[in-house]
C-alpha positions, 0 to 999 in steps of 0.5 A, a space after each residue: 941661867 934661867 929665863 927671866 920671870 920678870 913681869 910675870 904674875 904670881 900668887 903665893 898662898 900662905 905668903 905672909 911668913 915662913 916658906 911662903 914669904 921666902 918664895 914670894 921674896 925670890 919671885 919678887 927679886 926676879 921681877 915677878 908681880 906677886 900677890 901674897 894671900 893669907 888671913 893675917 892682914 898685919 903680917 901680910 902688910 909687913 911682908 908686902 912692905 918689906 918685899 917692895 913694890 912688886 908685891 901686893 897682898 889679899 886677905 883671904 881664908 884659903 879654905 873658903 872657895 868664894 874667898 879664894 876665887 875673889 883673891 885670885 880674880 883680884 890678883 889677875 886684875 891688878 897684875 894683868 893676868 896669871 902665870 904662876 900659882 904657888 900653893 904653900 898655905 899650911 898648918 902643923 899643930 902637933 897632936 897625937 891621934 888618941 888626943 886629937 879632936 876630929 875638928 882639928 883633923 878637919 881643919 889641918 886637912 882643909 888648910 894643907 890639902 883643900 886649899 891647894 885644890 881651891 887655888 888650882 881650881 880658881 886658876 884654871 880659867 885664867 890658865 885656859 885663857 892663855 894656854 900656859 901656866 905653872 903651879 907649884 905645890 909646897 908639900 913636905 917630906 912628912 907624909 909622902 916620905 917620912 912620918 912623925 908622932 903628932 903629925 898624922 893629920 899634917 902627914 896625911 894632907 901632905 901625902 894627899 897633895 901628891 895624889 892630887 898632883 898626879 891627876 891634876 898634872 894630866 888634867 892641867 896639861 890641856 891648858 899648857 900648864 904644869 904642876 909640880 911639888 917641892 918637898 921641904 925637909 927641916 927649914 929655918 923659919 919663925 917657927 923653928 926660931 921659937 924652938 931654940 938653938 938646942 933643937 936646931 943643933 939636934 936636927 942639924 946633926 941628922 942632916 948630911 949637909 949639917 944644917 937646916 935649910 933656909 926659906 930661899 932654898 925652897 924659893 929657888 926650887 919653886 923658881 926653877 919649877 916656875 921657869 920656862 926651863 921646867 916646861 917639860 916637867 909635870 906631875 913631879 916632886 923635888 925633895 929639898 932636905 939637905 939629904 935628911 931622908 937619905 941615911 939608913 940610921 943616925 950613925 950614917 950621918 957625918 961618915 960615922 
């Protein structure tokens, strides 16, 4: 059983829906005080209302330094400090390289990579003041491990998070702070809902455990990395994909 995070202060970027909302829900259920940050106020309000009194929200563009600083400062003031930062914000439009506008590349890099840097940078003074902290990056198997047509920008950004992670782990150690990453495989979210049951069934057939993951699967991994028990783990990654990246060929799945 993990040491309780009850009463600890957490921030989850991109926390209004999908994986971020699932992580925030897990943290809140464990008694943490959570600020979810995103741009869509209506979605934030809905998520915070559903998750209860332990969750507040801040409207901010996670790619804007001033906005991130303001949101983090507000969370610290409201929650009495800062213990956990989960950098989850992400975007994944599907466009092949030949058709991709340069502006789309820059936008995806900003949301998926720049935002992680900004969240960590804004948190450092608060971690330095207490001599402790936890950072969890939500990356992906796409980029660090696999590739997919149309996601060259997304994959590059997610792989970039892993490069950032390793150097950041060395720098954050002086503040008693760890930084690790969760790499989800295919996870059931609002986005997969729009793709229909045939898509979900086809993807599940490629996964040894025979199903797509849920947002709580990622939330539980983030909870472990945010725990006292993970205090001697830093600069590392946990793949949460039901074994998706293991088969050498599609025929290897299901014991064929």
